[in-house]
TORPA-4810 file (N, C-alpha, C, O; in nm, 3 decimals):
<nodes>
NODE_1_0.976_-0.742_-1.123_0.850_-0.728_-1.101_0.845_-0.561_-1.052_0.930_-0.489_-1.000_M
NODE_2_0.726_-0.541_-1.087_0.706_-0.374_-1.103_0.556_-0.383_-1.066_0.489_-0.483_-1.088_A
NODE_3_0.498_-0.241_-0.993_0.332_-0.229_-0.915_0.352_-0.103_-1.016_0.457_-0.049_-1.053_L
NODE_4_0.221_-0.074_-1.047_0.162_0.031_-1.077_0.065_0.063_-1.003_0.007_-0.027_-0.942_R
NODE_5_0.029_0.180_-0.993_-0.059_0.243_-0.896_-0.181_0.258_-1.000_-0.175_0.343_-1.089_L
NODE_6_-0.312_0.159_-0.983_-0.441_0.202_-1.084_-0.548_0.319_-1.013_-0.547_0.440_-1.036_I
NODE_7_-0.618_0.260_-0.942_-0.686_0.378_-0.853_-0.605_0.437_-0.704_-0.574_0.348_-0.625_T
NODE_8_-0.581_0.538_-0.676_-0.517_0.595_-0.532_-0.603_0.581_-0.418_-0.694_0.498_-0.427_D
NODE_9_-0.593_0.631_-0.336_-0.651_0.591_-0.187_-0.794_0.755_-0.184_-0.782_0.870_-0.142_A
NODE_10_-0.898_0.692_-0.242_-0.998_0.803_-0.169_-0.993_0.871_-0.064_-1.017_0.991_-0.051_A
NODE_11_-0.952_0.772_0.039_-0.996_0.892_0.180_-0.757_0.870_0.231_-0.661_0.813_0.179_V
NODE_12_-0.779_0.956_0.350_-0.622_0.936_0.397_-0.652_0.852_0.541_-0.772_0.839_0.565_E
NODE_13_-0.582_0.809_0.615_-0.592_0.763_0.736_-0.610_0.863_0.812_-0.671_0.825_0.912_P
NODE_14_-0.577_1.021_0.817_-0.624_1.061_0.934_-0.716_1.176_0.876_-0.713_1.179_0.753_V
NODE_15_-0.797_1.271_0.935_-0.853_1.327_0.850_-0.810_1.488_0.878_-0.753_1.502_0.986_T
NODE_16_-0.825_1.608_0.803_-0.765_1.769_0.830_-0.788_1.796_0.933_-0.704_1.862_0.994_L
NODE_17_-0.910_1.758_0.998_-0.947_1.779_1.171_-0.815_1.744_1.290_-0.735_1.800_1.365_E
NODE_18_-0.865_1.604_1.240_-0.706_1.520_1.335_-0.614_1.597_1.327_-0.581_1.651_1.432_E
NODE_19_-0.541_1.631_1.204_-0.451_1.666_1.168_-0.402_1.781_1.255_-0.295_1.790_1.314_A
NODE_20_-0.505_1.867_1.249_-0.520_2.010_1.233_-0.514_2.064_1.460_-0.472_2.166_1.515_K
NODE_21_-0.579_1.935_1.520_-0.593_1.908_1.626_-0.443_1.842_1.698_-0.421_1.856_1.818_A
NODE_22_-0.347_1.771_1.606_-0.252_1.762_1.681_-0.152_1.833_1.618_-0.040_1.808_1.663_H
NODE_23_-0.161_1.936_1.504_-0.093_2.054_1.500_-0.045_2.163_1.613_0.055_2.223_1.650_L
NODE_24_-0.226_2.141_1.652_-0.253_2.261_1.723_-0.291_2.391_1.642_-0.280_2.507_1.681_R
NODE_25_-0.326_2.360_1.554_-0.345_2.450_1.447_-0.525_2.558_1.471_-0.593_2.514_1.378_V
NODE_26_-0.544_2.581_1.488_-0.701_2.628_1.481_-0.729_2.742_1.414_-0.829_2.808_1.443_D
NODE_27_-0.632_2.785_1.302_-0.706_2.872_1.191_-0.662_2.767_1.008_-0.576_2.686_0.976_H
NODE_28_-0.779_2.835_0.934_-0.755_2.747_0.818_-0.654_2.813_0.699_-0.654_2.789_0.579_T
NODE_29_-0.580_2.891_0.765_-0.438_2.954_0.612_-0.372_2.834_0.604_-0.337_2.841_0.486_D
NODE_30_-0.333_2.737_0.640_-0.266_2.606_0.597_-0.350_2.506_0.570_-0.282_2.407_0.543_D
NODE_31_-0.450_2.483_0.563_-0.518_2.386_0.543_-0.487_2.332_0.400_-0.479_2.210_0.390_D
NODE_32_-0.471_2.399_0.300_-0.421_2.322_0.164_-0.301_2.233_0.232_-0.286_2.111_0.225_A
NODE_33_-0.252_2.292_0.274_-0.052_2.251_0.305_-0.094_2.128_0.363_-0.076_2.021_0.306_W
NODE_34_-0.150_2.139_0.471_-0.166_2.038_0.559_-0.253_1.889_0.475_-0.200_1.778_0.469_I
NODE_35_-0.325_1.905_0.444_-0.396_1.833_0.345_-0.334_1.737_0.244_-0.339_1.616_0.223_A
NODE_36_-0.274_1.840_0.194_-0.158_1.768_0.070_-0.076_1.713_0.142_-0.071_1.595_0.106_R
NODE_37_0.038_1.745_0.281_0.134_1.707_0.319_0.096_1.551_0.388_0.178_1.459_0.389_F
NODE_38_-0.065_1.537_0.455_-0.155_1.403_0.507_-0.106_1.369_0.393_0.010_1.341_0.420_I
NODE_39_-0.121_1.355_0.287_-0.094_1.217_0.171_0.095_1.213_0.197_0.151_1.111_0.238_K
NODE_40_0.145_1.300_0.174_0.266_1.257_0.170_0.310_1.221_0.281_0.424_1.176_0.269_V
NODE_41_0.273_1.222_0.382_0.283_1.142_0.529_0.218_0.987_0.538_0.257_0.907_0.623_S
NODE_42_0.133_0.961_0.457_0.097_0.819_0.442_0.155_0.771_0.290_0.111_0.664_0.248_R
NODE_43_0.234_0.830_0.220_0.270_0.750_0.073_0.433_0.716_0.219_0.486_0.606_0.235_R
NODE_44_0.462_0.811_0.277_0.635_0.774_0.337_0.586_0.657_0.431_0.653_0.558_0.403_N
NODE_45_0.517_0.636_0.507_0.461_0.503_0.586_0.432_0.407_0.540_0.467_0.298_0.584_A
NODE_46_0.336_0.431_0.403_0.356_0.301_0.318_0.492_0.222_0.247_0.516_0.102_0.233_E
NODE_47_0.561_0.331_0.214_0.733_0.303_0.140_0.797_0.241_0.248_0.864_0.140_0.225_R
NODE_48_0.785_0.302_0.410_0.853_0.224_0.521_0.751_0.130_0.557_0.671_0.192_0.628_F
NODE_49_0.726_0.051_0.547_0.612_-0.022_0.623_0.569_-0.128_0.505_0.508_-0.229_0.539_L
NODE_50_0.598_-0.107_0.380_0.583_-0.226_0.278_0.398_-0.235_0.246_0.341_-0.326_0.187_A
NODE_51_0.350_-0.143_0.290_0.163_-0.167_0.312_0.089_-0.077_0.197_0.139_0.025_0.149_R
NODE_52_0.028_-0.103_0.180_-0.110_-0.036_0.154_-0.206_-0.014_0.280_-0.265_-0.103_0.341_A
NODE_53_-0.209_0.146_0.312_-0.303_0.188_0.441_-0.421_0.168_0.422_-0.496_0.098_0.491_L
NODE_54_-0.449_0.234_0.318_-0.621_0.246_0.295_-0.621_0.195_0.124_-0.528_0.182_0.044_V
NODE_55_-0.799_0.170_0.107_-0.863_0.099_0.038_-0.767_0.185_-0.150_-0.778_0.299_-0.195_T
NODE_56_-0.681_0.053_-0.209_-0.633_0.133_-0.308_-0.627_0.053_-0.427_-0.567_-0.051_-0.401_Q
NODE_57_-0.660_0.058_-0.534_-0.601_-0.060_-0.702_-0.471_-0.093_-0.675_-0.409_-0.027_-0.591_T
NODE_58_-0.407_-0.205_-0.748_-0.290_-0.178_-0.785_-0.293_-0.287_-0.883_-0.389_-0.365_-0.881_W
NODE_59_-0.214_-0.299_-0.955_-0.123_-0.402_-1.076_-0.003_-0.457_-1.068_0.085_-0.377_-1.102_E
NODE_60_0.042_-0.574_-1.033_0.193_-0.624_-1.026_0.191_-0.664_-1.157_0.093_-0.693_-1.226_M
NODE_61_0.323_-0.662_-1.189_0.366_-0.686_-1.349_0.479_-0.818_-1.315_0.582_-0.795_-1.253_V
NODE_62_0.449_-0.939_-1.357_0.576_-1.035_-1.356_0.601_-1.054_-1.484_0.530_-1.007_-1.573_I
NODE_63_0.731_-1.143_-1.510_0.764_-1.253_-1.591_0.681_-1.320_-1.647_0.636_-1.320_-1.761_D
NODE_64_0.655_-1.403_-1.522_0.648_-1.503_-1.587_0.523_-1.605_-1.457_0.518_-1.526_-1.363_A
NODE_65_0.466_-1.684_-1.432_0.418_-1.747_-1.360_0.487_-1.887_-1.296_0.539_-1.960_-1.381_L
NODE_66_0.491_-1.919_-1.203_0.611_-1.988_-1.114_0.532_-2.158_-1.163_0.412_-2.176_-1.179_P
NODE_67_0.638_-2.260_-1.177_0.551_-2.362_-1.281_0.605_-2.492_-1.170_0.592_-2.614_-1.183_D
NODE_68_0.668_-2.414_-1.062_0.690_-2.566_-0.952_0.600_-2.536_-0.822_0.566_-2.426_-0.778_V
NODE_69_0.568_-2.672_-0.769_0.470_-2.656_-0.654_0.547_-2.594_-0.557_0.665_-2.625_-0.544_A
NODE_70_0.480_-2.488_-0.467_0.355_-2.453_-0.443_0.238_-2.389_-0.559_0.115_-2.384_-0.556_P
NODE_71_0.344_-2.342_-0.664_0.277_-2.257_-0.738_0.236_-2.117_-0.653_0.116_-2.094_-0.670_Y
NODE_72_0.269_-2.065_-0.608_0.196_-1.969_-0.531_0.272_-1.870_-0.551_0.394_-1.882_-0.555_A
NODE_73_0.222_-1.782_-0.564_0.245_-1.565_-0.633_0.198_-1.476_-0.541_0.081_-1.438_-0.541_V
NODE_74_0.327_-1.421_-0.418_0.285_-1.352_-0.295_0.241_-1.214_-0.360_0.295_-1.165_-0.459_K
NODE_75_0.135_-1.158_-0.290_0.158_-1.015_-0.344_0.151_-0.934_-0.293_0.071_-0.937_-0.200_I
NODE_76_0.194_-0.861_-0.307_0.279_-0.757_-0.201_0.196_-0.597_-0.172_0.105_-0.571_-0.251_P
NODE_77_0.227_-0.496_-0.065_0.138_-0.439_-0.042_0.016_-0.479_0.037_-0.094_-0.442_-0.006_L
NODE_78_0.024_-0.559_0.160_-0.055_-0.619_0.261_-0.104_-0.510_0.339_-0.038_-0.412_0.373_P
NODE_79_-0.240_-0.535_0.368_-0.327_-0.642_0.370_-0.421_-0.628_0.247_-0.503_-0.541_0.217_P
NODE_80_-0.375_-0.760_0.175_-0.485_-0.793_0.041_-0.653_-0.817_0.067_-0.709_-0.907_0.130_L
NODE_81_-0.710_-0.705_-0.004_-0.852_-0.720_0.007_-0.927_-0.821_-0.091_-1.018_-0.901_-0.071_Q
NODE_82_-0.830_-0.775_-0.246_-0.883_-0.914_-0.318_-0.820_-0.887_-0.440_-0.771_-0.777_-0.463_S
NODE_83_-0.817_-1.013_-0.549_-0.764_-1.003_-0.663_-0.891_-0.988_-0.766_-1.001_-1.043_-0.777_V
NODE_84_-0.807_-0.869_-0.848_-0.961_-0.834_-0.892_-0.961_-0.919_-1.032_-1.053_-0.985_-1.080_T
NODE_85_-0.784_-0.888_-1.099_-0.832_-1.041_-1.225_-0.632_-1.046_-1.262_-0.543_-0.963_-1.240_S
NODE_86_-0.631_-1.169_-1.316_-0.520_-1.216_-1.359_-0.484_-1.251_-1.543_-0.501_-1.359_-1.600_I
NODE_87_-0.429_-1.122_-1.602_-0.432_-1.132_-1.746_-0.255_-1.174_-1.759_-0.148_-1.127_-1.722_K
NODE_88_-0.305_-1.291_-1.833_-0.137_-1.286_-1.920_-0.147_-1.339_-2.050_-0.233_-1.414_-2.097_Y
NODE_89_-0.018_-1.276_-2.116_-0.024_-1.319_-2.251_0.061_-1.459_-2.323_0.175_-1.487_-2.360_D
NODE_90_-0.070_-1.521_-2.318_-0.081_-1.658_-2.433_0.108_-1.683_-2.499_0.212_-1.618_-2.512_G
NODE_91_0.042_-1.850_-2.528_0.233_-1.883_-2.629_0.227_-1.832_-2.722_0.332_-1.819_-2.784_E
NODE_92_0.082_-1.766_-2.788_0.110_-1.715_-2.935_0.082_-1.538_-2.888_0.083_-1.463_-2.985_D
NODE_93_0.064_-1.488_-2.785_0.136_-1.355_-2.798_0.041_-1.286_-2.749_0.065_-1.175_-2.702_G
NODE_94_-0.138_-1.360_-2.750_-0.243_-1.277_-2.739_-0.289_-1.303_-2.569_-0.290_-1.408_-2.503_V
NODE_95_-0.327_-1.156_-2.529_-0.347_-1.161_-2.399_-0.520_-1.266_-2.353_-0.614_-1.306_-2.422_E
NODE_96_-0.492_-1.274_-2.235_-0.556_-1.375_-2.207_-0.573_-1.326_-2.057_-0.482_-1.284_-1.986_V
NODE_97_-0.750_-1.345_-2.009_-0.757_-1.347_-1.882_-0.802_-1.488_-1.782_-0.895_-1.564_-1.807_E
NODE_98_-0.729_-1.495_-1.690_-0.768_-1.631_-1.599_-0.880_-1.608_-1.515_-0.915_-1.516_-1.441_Y
NODE_99_-0.944_-1.763_-1.560_-1.053_-1.764_-1.477_-1.076_-1.742_-1.340_-1.006_-1.801_-1.258_G
NODE_100_-1.178_-1.654_-1.299_-1.177_-1.671_-1.096_-1.219_-1.776_-1.032_-1.198_-1.780_-0.910_V
NODE_101_-1.275_-1.866_-1.086_-1.249_-1.991_-1.059_-1.135_-2.037_-1.036_-1.097_-2.042_-0.919_D
NODE_102_-1.062_-2.076_-1.126_-0.936_-2.108_-1.119_-0.808_-2.114_-1.033_-0.713_-2.192_-1.038_S
NODE_103_-0.840_-1.982_-0.932_-0.713_-1.998_-0.865_-0.782_-1.942_-0.772_-0.894_-1.900_-0.800_Y
NODE_104_-0.731_-1.928_-0.646_-0.754_-1.934_-0.473_-0.714_-1.828_-0.410_-0.617_-1.808_-0.483_D
NODE_105_-0.709_-1.747_-0.338_-0.694_-1.649_-0.283_-0.661_-1.599_-0.154_-0.764_-1.562_-0.098_V
NODE_106_-0.526_-1.577_-0.062_-0.525_-1.598_0.055_-0.510_-1.487_0.131_-0.392_-1.456_0.149_D
NODE_107_-0.613_-1.400_0.195_-0.607_-1.229_0.217_-0.580_-1.276_0.375_-0.573_-1.174_0.444_T
NODE_108_-0.568_-1.366_0.436_-0.566_-1.397_0.579_-0.409_-1.361_0.620_-0.355_-1.313_0.720_A
NODE_109_-0.361_-1.414_0.478_-0.141_-1.421_0.555_-0.145_-1.267_0.506_-0.237_-1.205_0.453_S
NODE_110_0.033_-1.212_0.553_0.072_-1.060_0.543_0.207_-1.119_0.483_0.269_-1.188_0.563_E
NODE_111_0.272_-1.104_0.340_0.160_-1.078_0.258_0.087_-1.195_0.187_0.140_-1.306_0.179_P
NODE_112_-0.054_-1.164_0.127_-0.130_-1.220_0.033_-0.066_-1.343_-0.039_0.052_-1.377_-0.044_G
NODE_113_-0.175_-1.399_-0.093_-0.112_-1.517_-0.216_-0.213_-1.529_-0.274_-0.327_-1.500_-0.239_W
NODE_114_-0.175_-1.572_-0.364_-0.259_-1.601_-0.504_-0.217_-1.800_-0.533_-0.105_-1.852_-0.526_V
NODE_115_-0.333_-1.859_-0.560_-0.283_-2.001_-0.574_-0.377_-2.066_-0.708_-0.482_-2.008_-0.735_V
NODE_116_-0.344_-2.159_-0.770_-0.365_-2.188_-0.906_-0.487_-2.285_-0.842_-0.506_-2.261_-0.723_P
NODE_117_-0.570_-2.388_-0.896_-0.621_-2.470_-0.825_-0.576_-2.583_-0.835_-0.595_-2.675_-0.757_A
NODE_118_-0.482_-2.584_-0.981_-0.422_-2.676_-1.033_-0.276_-2.648_-1.030_-0.195_-2.660_-0.939_S
NODE_119_-0.259_-2.593_-1.198_-0.119_-2.538_-1.207_-0.181_-2.456_-1.309_-0.287_-2.469_-1.371_T
NODE_120_-0.051_-2.333_-1.313_-0.070_-2.237_-1.376_-0.073_-2.186_-1.528_0.046_-2.172_-1.558_W
NODE_121_-0.142_-2.156_-1.621_-0.115_-2.182_-1.750_0.032_-2.156_-1.830_0.133_-2.120_-1.770_P
NODE_122_0.025_-2.178_-1.964_0.200_-2.145_-2.013_0.178_-2.001_-2.071_0.077_-1.982_-2.138_T
NODE_123_0.265_-1.897_-2.050_0.304_-1.746_-2.107_0.372_-1.784_-2.199_0.412_-1.896_-2.228_T
NODE_124_0.393_-1.647_-2.265_0.477_-1.645_-2.351_0.622_-1.597_-2.247_0.633_-1.546_-2.136_I
NODE_125_0.697_-1.636_-2.330_0.847_-1.594_-2.297_0.902_-1.475_-2.345_0.975_-1.453_-2.442_E
NODE_126_0.837_-1.374_-2.231_0.898_-1.259_-2.216_0.904_-1.120_-2.135_0.897_-1.180_-2.028_A
NODE_127_0.910_-1.008_-2.102_0.954_-0.965_-1.989_0.760_-0.916_-1.966_0.691_-0.944_-2.064_I
NODE_128_0.699_-0.862_-1.870_0.576_-0.869_-1.846_0.530_-0.909_-1.954_0.522_-0.850_-2.062_N
NODE_129_0.483_-1.065_-1.910_0.442_-1.077_-1.978_0.240_-1.142_-1.859_0.130_-1.169_-1.907_A
NODE_130_0.278_-1.140_-1.738_0.199_-1.141_-1.684_0.136_-1.016_-1.576_0.212_-0.938_-1.518_V
NODE_131_0.021_-1.011_-1.564_-0.076_-0.873_-1.476_-0.155_-0.917_-1.394_-0.255_-0.985_-1.418_R
NODE_132_-0.107_-0.874_-1.270_-0.187_-0.914_-1.157_-0.286_-0.790_-1.073_-0.244_-0.727_-0.976_I
NODE_133_-0.428_-0.773_-1.135_-0.472_-0.675_-1.042_-0.531_-0.697_-0.920_-0.586_-0.799_-0.878_R
NODE_134_-0.505_-0.546_-0.845_-0.514_-0.657_-0.682_-0.556_-0.503_-0.597_-0.509_-0.393_-0.624_F
NODE_135_-0.643_-0.530_-0.503_-0.685_-0.463_-0.374_-0.636_-0.484_-0.263_-0.614_-0.596_-0.216_V
NODE_136_-0.605_-0.344_-0.192_-0.517_-0.356_-0.079_-0.549_-0.190_-0.014_-0.574_-0.073_-0.045_A
NODE_137_-0.528_-0.279_0.093_-0.506_-0.175_0.200_-0.636_-0.255_0.342_-0.725_-0.340_0.335_G
NODE_138_-0.586_-0.177_0.446_-0.726_-0.220_0.588_-0.833_-0.175_0.501_-0.837_-0.091_0.411_Y
NODE_139_-0.921_-0.257_0.554_-1.107_-0.207_0.471_-1.126_-0.119_0.557_-1.063_-0.081_0.656_A
NODE_140_-1.243_-0.085_0.494_-1.266_0.030_0.577_-1.418_-0.020_0.702_-1.490_-0.119_0.687_P
NODE_141_-1.426_0.073_0.802_-1.530_0.011_0.903_-1.678_0.044_0.804_-1.707_-0.057_0.741_G
NODE_142_-1.717_0.091_0.793_-1.844_0.165_0.736_-1.839_0.234_0.583_-1.751_0.228_0.497_T
NODE_143_-1.910_0.271_0.584_-1.890_0.420_0.429_-1.894_0.512_0.452_-1.876_0.594_0.362_D
NODE_144_-1.923_0.559_0.598_-1.913_0.664_0.666_-1.811_0.749_0.678_-1.771_0.732_0.793_S
NODE_145_-1.740_0.835_0.622_-1.643_0.891_0.576_-1.532_0.893_0.694_-1.413_0.885_0.664_P
NODE_146_-1.577_0.906_0.839_-1.528_0.879_0.931_-1.481_0.766_0.926_-1.359_0.775_0.934_V
NODE_147_-1.518_0.651_0.916_-1.505_0.541_0.980_-1.448_0.460_0.876_-1.432_0.338_0.884_D
NODE_148_-1.406_0.561_0.739_-1.322_0.454_0.629_-1.214_0.426_0.672_-1.185_0.311_0.639_L
NODE_149_-1.114_0.491_0.749_-0.989_0.451_0.824_-0.976_0.394_0.947_-0.869_0.368_1.002_A
NODE_150_-1.084_0.376_0.989_-1.136_0.303_1.150_-1.010_0.180_1.164_-0.920_0.186_1.248_A
NODE_151_-1.025_0.075_1.067_-0.937_-0.021_1.126_-0.736_-0.046_1.075_-0.656_-0.139_1.083_N
NODE_152_-0.732_0.085_1.028_-0.594_0.166_1.068_-0.524_0.122_1.211_-0.575_0.170_1.312_I
NODE_153_-0.420_0.041_1.225_-0.371_0.058_1.379_-0.331_0.194_1.400_-0.302_0.268_1.306_P
NODE_154_-0.328_0.225_1.510_-0.357_0.339_1.593_-0.197_0.381_1.574_-0.171_0.491_1.526_E
NODE_155_-0.091_0.289_1.615_0.044_0.329_1.624_0.044_0.354_1.437_0.095_0.465_1.420_D
NODE_156_0.027_0.327_1.376_0.086_0.350_1.163_-0.031_0.525_1.200_0.005_0.626_1.139_I
NODE_157_-0.155_0.536_1.296_-0.190_0.711_1.214_-0.124_0.758_1.379_-0.162_0.863_1.431_K
NODE_158_-0.065_0.703_1.421_0.022_0.795_1.535_0.143_0.831_1.444_0.168_0.943_1.397_G
NODE_159_0.211_0.718_1.427_0.313_0.752_1.312_0.339_0.892_1.206_0.409_0.994_1.201_G
NODE_160_0.233_0.821_1.129_0.187_0.958_1.038_0.172_1.150_1.094_0.219_1.255_1.051_I
NODE_161_0.095_1.118_1.190_0.085_1.235_1.266_0.210_1.306_1.311_0.237_1.426_1.314_L
NODE_162_0.287_1.182_1.352_0.434_1.273_1.423_0.480_1.320_1.292_0.470_1.440_1.267_L
NODE_163_0.543_1.216_1.179_0.582_1.216_1.069_0.535_1.402_0.951_0.599_1.478_0.879_H
NODE_164_0.369_1.392_1.008_0.307_1.547_0.945_0.361_1.663_1.051_0.379_1.778_1.013_L
NODE_165_0.378_1.634_1.148_0.447_1.766_1.210_0.577_1.793_1.223_0.636_1.895_1.260_A
NODE_166_0.606_1.709_1.194_0.784_1.673_1.198_0.808_1.855_1.054_0.858_1.965_1.072_H
NODE_167_0.747_1.797_0.943_0.707_1.855_0.796_0.654_1.968_0.867_0.716_2.073_0.848_M
NODE_168_0.557_1.972_0.942_0.499_2.122_0.976_0.571_2.196_1.060_0.538_2.315_1.067_Y
NODE_169_0.669_2.156_1.132_0.707_2.263_1.162_0.855_2.280_1.132_0.905_2.379_1.187_Q
NODE_170_0.950_2.194_1.046_1.068_2.206_0.962_1.074_2.221_0.793_1.103_2.140_0.705_N
NODE_171_1.037_2.349_0.792_1.018_2.343_0.627_1.117_2.267_0.523_1.079_2.234_0.411_R
NODE_172_1.234_2.247_0.567_1.331_2.265_0.507_1.436_2.180_0.536_1.450_2.182_0.658_E
NODE_173_1.547_2.079_0.463_1.616_1.988_0.523_1.741_1.964_0.553_1.819_1.874_0.521_T
NODE_174_1.753_2.081_0.637_1.861_2.106_0.746_1.777_2.189_0.855_1.656_2.198_0.834_V
NODE_175_1.834_2.253_0.975_1.810_2.243_1.055_1.893_2.428_1.093_1.979_2.444_1.006_S
NODE_176_1.889_2.516_1.160_1.935_2.587_1.227_2.114_2.576_1.223_2.183_2.663_1.171_E
NODE_177_2.173_2.443_1.292_2.263_2.436_1.335_2.332_2.357_1.227_2.449_2.320_1.230_K
NODE_178_2.213_2.329_1.101_2.323_2.292_0.935_2.346_2.145_1.009_2.457_2.093_1.022_N
NODE_179_2.215_2.085_1.055_2.218_1.928_1.102_2.124_1.879_1.045_2.019_1.941_1.027_L
NODE_180_2.144_1.748_1.002_2.050_1.692_0.932_1.946_1.653_0.987_1.964_1.549_1.051_I
NODE_181_1.833_1.696_0.990_1.678_1.673_1.054_1.646_1.501_0.993_1.638_1.477_0.872_I
NODE_182_1.630_1.388_1.106_1.654_1.274_1.090_1.567_1.185_1.173_1.594_1.078_1.227_A
NODE_183_1.424_1.274_1.170_1.315_1.210_1.276_1.285_1.073_1.289_1.227_1.032_1.188_P
NODE_184_1.303_0.983_1.380_1.312_0.854_1.374_1.161_0.801_1.494_1.142_0.681_1.511_Q
NODE_185_1.080_0.894_1.556_1.044_0.846_1.635_0.888_0.768_1.578_0.838_0.675_1.642_A
NODE_186_0.832_0.817_1.467_0.732_0.771_1.381_0.780_0.681_1.298_0.698_0.623_1.227_Y
NODE_187_0.900_0.652_1.289_0.923_0.492_1.283_0.935_0.426_1.384_0.902_0.308_1.371_E
NODE_188_0.978_0.464_1.502_0.966_0.337_1.634_0.811_0.279_1.651_0.768_0.167_1.679_W
NODE_189_0.744_0.414_1.620_0.555_0.382_1.662_0.549_0.226_1.531_0.534_0.118_1.588_L
NODE_190_0.556_0.221_1.430_0.520_0.192_1.348_0.622_0.061_1.314_0.581_-0.031_1.243_M
NODE_191_0.738_0.063_1.363_0.798_-0.062_1.298_0.714_-0.179_1.325_0.655_-0.203_1.219_R
NODE_192_0.683_-0.253_1.402_0.568_-0.377_1.425_0.476_-0.384_1.350_0.400_-0.479_1.331_P
NODE_193_0.480_-0.246_1.284_0.369_-0.325_1.150_0.473_-0.346_1.046_0.414_-0.415_0.963_Y
NODE_194_0.623_-0.323_0.993_0.651_-0.331_0.872_0.657_-0.470_0.868_0.662_-0.557_0.955_R
NODE_195_0.654_-0.472_0.698_0.665_-0.623_0.616_0.821_-0.616_0.595_0.854_-0.506_0.551_I
NODE_196_0.938_-0.712_0.615_1.009_-0.753_0.582_1.032_-0.801_0.446_1.029_-0.924_0.450_D
NODE_197_1.051_-0.761_0.337_0.988_-0.759_0.230_1.142_-0.904_0.171_1.108_-0.992_0.093_I
NODE_198_1.249_-0.901_0.210_1.307_-0.981_0.223_1.298_-1.121_0.285_1.374_-1.210_0.247_G
NODE_199_1.200_-1.143_0.387_1.176_-1.264_0.478_1.034_-1.304_0.432_1.009_-1.423_0.449_M
NODE_200_0.939_-1.232_0.379_0.829_-1.222_0.347_0.755_-1.294_0.225_0.635_-1.273_0.203_A
</nodes>
């Protein structure tokens, strides 16, 4: 399985203003740095959690569709908002889009699932023969920029802020005492939301 990011997040879980308040920064000199590392901290959290935090579009590429019951395909990076399309290479090698009425999507489970109404179509026997495009991330509260990340748990936002603060205060990989810096507080905050990839 491979994952391709199609459309990255348009907003971040914390705003520049929230980050500066947490860092106790009252000037604008570091705004560009802070904004850049808000994204870095969000992506670090997403890797740790095996989640998508804010709305983004991904494509999952797999070699084949399951041919035994219950035929379900697990969609990574919960929470799943929707499946945009399922495309596959038919036995003749020509790409076909599977009809949206031919499968059901479970967005309540974490991770989410997609299941055919009956059975999956037959694909060519080749690598990367199936491409499932989906939208993942906590759904926005409203269209207001302030509310777009409203549904992300506060523990996760807190972990992102702690990670950001650590990077802001420690610009190198080792401390003055030559000890490797290994911040763990932000992981403790977020751990209850972590998806166990092996068991999910």
